[in-house]
N, C-alpha and C positions, 0 to 999 in steps of 0.2 A: 788380861794380865792382872788387874787389881782383884778380880774375883779369886784367882788362885792364891794371891797373897793373903787376902782376908780369910778365906776358907781354910788355909793352912793352920791359922791360929784359932779360928772360931769354930770350924766345922761347918758343914752345910746346914743351912736353915731350911725348914719345911716350906717356908713362904718364898716362892720364886721371885718376889718383888725385889729382894736384896740383890740377887744376881742380875736381874733384868734392869733395874732402875736406880739402885742405890750405890753399889760398889764403884762403878766407873765414874760417875760425877763427883763423888766424895774423894776418891783417889786422885782424880785430875785436879780438883780444886786444892787439895793438899800439896801436890807437887808445885802448882803455880804459886801458891802463897809462900811456901818455903823458898822457892827460887826468887820471887820478888823481894821478900824481906831480906834474904841474904844479899841480893844485889844492892838494895838500898843501904844496908849496913856497910858493905865493903866498897862499893863503887861510888855511891853518893856521899854518905857520911864519912867514909874512910879516906876520901880524897879531899874533903872540904876543910876540916880543921882537926887538930889533934885533941878533940874533946870527947868523942864517942868511940874509943878504940880499946878500952881495957877488957880483960876477960870477964869482969863483972857485967859490963855492958852487953857483951856477947851472950852471957848466961841469961840476963834479963830478956834479951831479944828472943832467945830460944824458948824461954818460959812463955812468952807471948804467943809464939808459933804453936806451942803445945796446947795452950789453953784454947786457941782458935781451932786446932785440929780436933780436940775432944768435943767442944761445943758444937762445931759445925756438923760433925758426924752424927751426933745424937739428935740435933735439931732436924737435920735432913731426913734421917731415918724415921723420926716421929711424924714429920710432915708427909712423907711419901706413903707410910703405912696407915696413916690416919689414927694412930694410937693416941690416947689421952695422956698416958704416962709412959716413961721409958721403962722397958722391961730389961731383963738381964742380958739378953742378946744385944740390945742397943748399947747398953753401957759397956759391954765387952767390945763391941765394935768401935766405940769411941776410944777405948784403951788401946786397941790395936792401931787405930789411926794415929794416936799419940806416938806410938813406937815408930810408925812409918814416918811421921813428921820429924821426929828427932833424927832419924837416920838420914833423911833427905836434907835437912838443914845442915847437918854436920858435913855431908858430902859436898853440898853446894858451897859451904864455907871453905872447905879445902880447895875447891876449884877457883873460887872468886877472890880469895885473900890476896893473891898476887896482883890483882887489879887495884888494890888499895895502896895508898901511900903510908897512912898512919896505922892502919889495922892489919898490917902484913903479918904480924906475929900473933895475932889473936885467932883462935882461942888458946894457943900454946904459949 
């Protein structure tokens, strides 16, 4: 599933390690991080106190998820390929992972915001 998403935007890489060992773990970790962070934002913090519930807080949380998505994708690709520096495919892979993380966090936000007391109207 993740291979088709990434290759839709990136194209197929000549190195089969991306399809075999990189796309699935990075995509799975991105889904898990976006879900856990959204759950913490809405279920834990959004039910605790009316302190962390504004759109700015949501946007800062989103930026944190996006930074993680990019950094993790590039780091994991460098680690698995054994490259010393990130090449253009790795940085593009990180960019696509940022897009995936943004879409997932937004969708999880739409689903989890009704579990919140104070952040029910966030991000809108």
